[in-house]
N, C-alpha and C positions, 0 to 999 in steps of 0.2 A: 537162488532158490528162494522164493519169496511165500509167505502164509498171511492170510487172511479169513476172519470170519464174516459171514453173510447172514443175513435172514432171505430166505427163499420168497416168492410171491406168494405163497399161501402161509407165512409167519413162522415156518421151523427152521432151524438154524444149521448152518452148513459149514464146514472147514474148507477152505478153496487152497490149492498150490497153484504157483504161477513159476515157469522156468524158460525165461524167455517171453514170447508176446501170448504163448497158450495157457488160459487157467481154467482150472477142472476141480469139483467138488474132491475131496479124499473119503471115497466111500468106507461108511463103518465107523465115522467119526463125526460128533454133532458141535464139537468145539475142540479149540486147539490144547485146552487143558486136560481134555480127555486124550486127545492124542499123547500129549508129553507124558501122561502118567501111565501109558500105556508103553511107550519107550522105555519108561523106567523097570517096570515090570519086565520086560521082555530081553532088557540088556543091550537094547540097541538104540544108535544116534537117531536123530529126526532123519535126516538125510537118508540111511540105511531103511529105516521103515517105510519113508515114502517110496524110494526106490522099489521098495517089494509091494506096493499097495496098487491095487488094479485101479486105473483112472475113473472117476466118476462120470456124470453129465459136464457138459462144457459150461462155462460161466461169462457173462459179460460185465467184468467187475467195473467198466466204465459207467453202462447203464445201472448196475446196483447203486452206484456213489449218486447217481443223478437221482435216482428214487428214493435215496434215505436208508437204504437196505445196507450199510457197509457197517459193523461193529467195530470196537478196538478190538486188535488183533490176538490178544490175551485177557482172558477174564476168569474169575472165578464163581464157582455156582453160588458161595455166598459172600459179598461184596466184603465183609468185615474181615476174611481172611486176604485181602489185596491189600499191601503195602505202596504206597507213592510217596517216594522220599528222592533226595537228591542231594548232590554235592555242588558247590560253588568256587570260585576263584581257581578254576582249573584249567582253563586254557590261555594263554599266551598275551591277549588282549583284554582279559577280561578284568584285571587290576585298573588298568587304568581307566576303563569304563565305571567301574565301582567307584573308585577315587575321587573320578570327575563329580560324582552324584552326590558324594559327601563332604565336597570341598578340601581334600587334602592334596597333599604336593607331596614331592619325590624327596623331600630333605626329611631328615631323620627325624627331627624337631618336631614337624607338624605330621609326618604321616601315618595314615590311618591304619585301624588293627587290619582293614582290609589288605592292604598293601603289607604289612607286616606279614600276615599270613600266606600270603601270594608268593611273597620271598621264600617262604619255608618250604612251599610246594616246589620253586626252583630248584632250592636245594638240596631237598632231600625225597620230593615225590616221584624219583623215577628210581627204584632201588635195583640193585643186581637180583635178576632170577633168583626165587625163592626167599629173598630178603623181605623184613616190611619195613617200610618207608613212612614219612611222615604224614600224620592225619588229616585231611582235609577239611574244611568247611562243610557241615553236614546239615539237612533240614529235611523236616517230615512235611508232607504237602496233606496226608488224609488217605484215607481207605478207597475201597472201589466205587464209593458213592460219589466221589468226586471226580469220576472218569468220565470225561463227554467223549461220546462217538466220532469220529470222523465225520464234518459235512453238517453236524449239530451246533447249536448255539452253543457259546462258552458264557455261561452265566455268570455275571459278578454282581456280588452282594450288593443290597441298596446302600449299606455303610460304606462301601468301597470309594477310596479316592481317586482310585487311577484302576484300568486295568489293561495291562500290556503283555504284549507278546515276550516269549525268551523261547529262539530256536534252537533245540538241542538234539542229542541222541539219546536216547534210552535203553539202558539193559533190561530186558525181560527174561525173568527167572520163575523156575518151580523148587520147590524145598524138596527131597526125596526123603523116602520112609525112615532114611536114617538120620537124618537133619543135614544131609548135604544139599550144598545150593547147586542148581543146574540152570545153565544160560540157555535158553532156547534161540537167542538173536538178540537184535538190535531194530529199532525201531524210530523214525524221525518224531520229535516230541516238541509242542508248545508247552514248555512249564510257565503257564499262565501267571503272573504276580502282579500286586500293586506295588508300584514302585515310589508312589509319591509317600505312602506310608511309611516306606522303607527308608528314603531320604530324611524323613523327620527325624528319624533317630535310627541306628543301626540296631537297636536292642529291640526296634520293631520287626527287625527282619522274620522271625518267627509267625508275627500276625500276616506280614506280607505275602507269606508263602502259603497260607491256609486258603487256597484258591482251587477251583476247578482247573482240570488241565486233559491234554488231548494228546493221543497217540498213533500213530499207523499212517494211513489206513493197512498198511502189508509190513510184516514181520519179516526182516530179512535174518536168513539161518545162515550161520557160519561166522567167521573171522571178519573182520572190517580192514580196509586199506590204513596205510599209515598217515594218509593225506587225503581229507574230505572237503569238498566245496560244494555248498548249496546256496540258493536263494530265499531269502525272508523277505516278504511283502506285506504293505497294509494296503487295501484297497478300499475306497470309499465312492462306491456307485461305480461310476466309470473311471473315476482319479484314482493313480496310485501316488499314494502319500508316501511312500516309505519303499523301497528296491535295493537289496544290498545283499552282498556274499556272507556268508557265515561259514567260520572254518572248524572243523572238529578232525576226529583222529589224532593219534598220539604223538605225531610229527607237528601238532600245533597244541599242544597239551604240555603242563607243567607237572602231571603225573600220570603213571600208566593207568589203564583201564583194571589192570591186576590189584594196584595198589589200592584203588577207588574202592573197587568190590571187597578186598579183605576188609577196609575200616568199616564196612556196613554189617558185613556178615558175621565179624569177630563177636557180634552180640548175639547170645543165645534167644534172645527173642525174636531174631529174625531168621532162626533157623529150626522153627517148628514145622513138622513133616505137613504136606499137601498145602501149604502157604504159599501164595504168588506174590512176588514184587516186581515192580515197575522202580526202575533207579535211574534219576536224571543226572547225565555226566556236566552240565554245565553249559556255558556259551560266553561269547566275548562281545556278541552283537545286539543291540537293543534299539528298537526305534525311539522308544523313551529318552535316551542318551543323547538322542538328536533332535529335540524339541518336538516330537510327534505325541500328540494327546488325542490317543482312540476316543471314540465315542460309539455310542448305541449303533448299530447298523453296520458298522466297520466289518470287513473280513480279513482274518489274517491267513496267509497261504504260505505253507513252508515245503520246498521243493529241494530233494536231495537226489540227485543222480544212483542209480543202483538201488532203490530204497522203495522202489515202486511209484505207485500214486502219489501224487502233493496234499498234504494235510491242509485242509481247509475248513475254519469254522469261524463263525460270524460272533461279534460281540452283543450281546443282550444285556440288560439289566435286571436282574430278581426284584419282585416285589416287596416291600418290607416284609420281613419274618415276623413281626410283631406289629398286631394291629394297633395304628395309630404311630406307628413309629416311635414307641417309648421303648424304654429298658425292659428287658427278657424279666420274666416274675419268678422267682425261684422259692415253691412252697416249702412247709415244712410237714414232714409225716408225724 
């Protein structure tokens, strides 16, 4: 079962459910957030609620996509209450990709901190049920203002040194009235980052992650398969610059999803009732690691069987935030 949010032709918003090829509006709800909060109030799951809801009007999702009317599948009425975060070095090939970016080797004497953290995950990232495993690398991307709709331009800041895709799976969550996190499901995500800035010095990782991102177009309700394989592409006009598989699912990871979720939601800050969280679980596939330098106008396309429509976004460069391109001026009150 897949959920999405669209704008109707008249500009009003609707929630769409798709089971197989048939897509229709969910009557009585104008947002996935409102639907999720209703489920919590009623003590029912999404699947139970949708199974008891009368189908609304039929929807042509591909047409809505072409017309730019598909929204991210989960948003918050106040973007400041949506947290976008992620974990890295979680997939079995991620350490070698990161290590090569930073010039490390497998030798203990020259091993990067990335490789050391990856090995910690291999040894302790999949604890027995109910136990707590080793904590992963964690990063903050931003709030709801940095979320880009499927099909819209991914704006890279004028000062960025690079803008490259990161094909990932994201978990989508709401926090219940008592502070309990509830996962609605998963979506394919482009955890867009500045890899040149990161490669300069690993301590610039936090700067490199403060970029826009996209996820969707559809939210997959329910658990994931153990082994997932998608495709990541970078397109420049009619030319395919990059086309490679990306793997996910716990069979291809050094951590369990439960362990990654625990180490995010263990903080009280991330269990505030009513908040929304989009947490990205990492990747081992980057076009940047293969020498691709994305430029304005390139299109990132991420496709994952079982997750609905592919996620497409075009790279665009934002104008200077400060007139003349100088430093941001901070005044004194």
